[in-house]
C-alpha positions as CSV (number, residue, x, y, z in Angstrom):
1,M,4.7,14.6,27.8
2,G,4.9,15.8,24.2
3,W,2.0,18.2,24.7
4,L,4.0,20.1,27.4
5,F,6.7,21.1,24.9
6,S,4.7,21.9,21.8
7,G,6.4,23.7,19.0
8,N,9.7,21.9,18.9
9,D,8.6,18.5,17.6
10,R,10.6,18.7,14.4
11,A,13.8,19.7,16.4
12,L,13.3,16.7,18.7
13,A,12.7,14.4,15.8
14,D,15.8,15.6,14.1
15,Q,17.8,14.8,17.2
16,S,16.1,11.5,17.8
17,Y,16.5,10.2,14.2
18,A,19.9,11.8,13.3
19,D,21.5,8.5,12.0
20,R,18.4,6.3,11.8
21,E,15.4,5.8,9.5
22,S,12.2,6.9,11.2
23,A,9.4,4.4,12.0
24,S,7.0,5.9,9.5
25,A,9.7,6.0,6.8
26,S,10.5,2.4,7.5
27,A,6.8,1.4,7.4
28,S,6.2,3.1,4.1
29,R,9.3,1.6,2.5
30,K,8.1,-1.9,3.6
31,R,4.6,-1.2,2.2
32,R,6.1,-0.2,-1.1
33,T,8.4,-3.2,-1.2
34,G,5.5,-5.6,-0.3
35,H,3.3,-4.1,-2.9
36,R,5.8,-4.6,-5.6
37,S,6.3,-8.3,-4.7
38,S,2.6,-9.0,-4.5
39,V,2.0,-7.4,-7.9
40,T,4.3,-10.0,-9.6
41,A,2.7,-12.9,-7.6
42,T,-0.8,-11.8,-8.5
43,A,0.1,-11.4,-12.2
44,R,1.5,-14.9,-12.3
45,Q,-1.5,-16.3,-10.5
46,G,-3.9,-14.6,-13.0
47,Q,-1.9,-15.8,-15.9
48,A,-2.0,-19.4,-14.6
49,W,-5.8,-19.1,-14.2
50,E,-6.1,-17.7,-17.7
51,D,-4.0,-20.5,-19.2
52,Q,-6.1,-23.1,-17.3
53,Q,-9.3,-21.6,-18.6
54,R,-8.0,-21.5,-22.2
55,Q,-6.9,-25.1,-22.0
56,Q,-10.3,-26.2,-20.7
57,Q,-12.1,-24.2,-23.5
58,D,-9.8,-25.3,-26.3
59,G,-9.6,-28.9,-25.3
60,G,-5.9,-28.7,-24.6
61,N,-4.8,-27.0,-27.8
62,W,-2.9,-23.7,-27.6
63,W,-5.0,-22.4,-30.5
64,R,-8.7,-22.2,-30.7
65,S,-10.3,-24.9,-32.8
66,S,-12.8,-23.8,-35.4
67,R,-16.3,-24.9,-34.6
């Protein structure tokens, strides 16, 4: 039915979402929040992998042994 009343979409949206967050604003906020949390988890996972690789290469020492 929206196509019958073209031109007043913004006015209808202002009335519909007067005291609420719109669906698109809510979705974008959730995407941003999810992205921030996944960055931390990914960084921790990468650091754990790097530590494991270093431990395998160095024979368990935290410094590189001279060869």
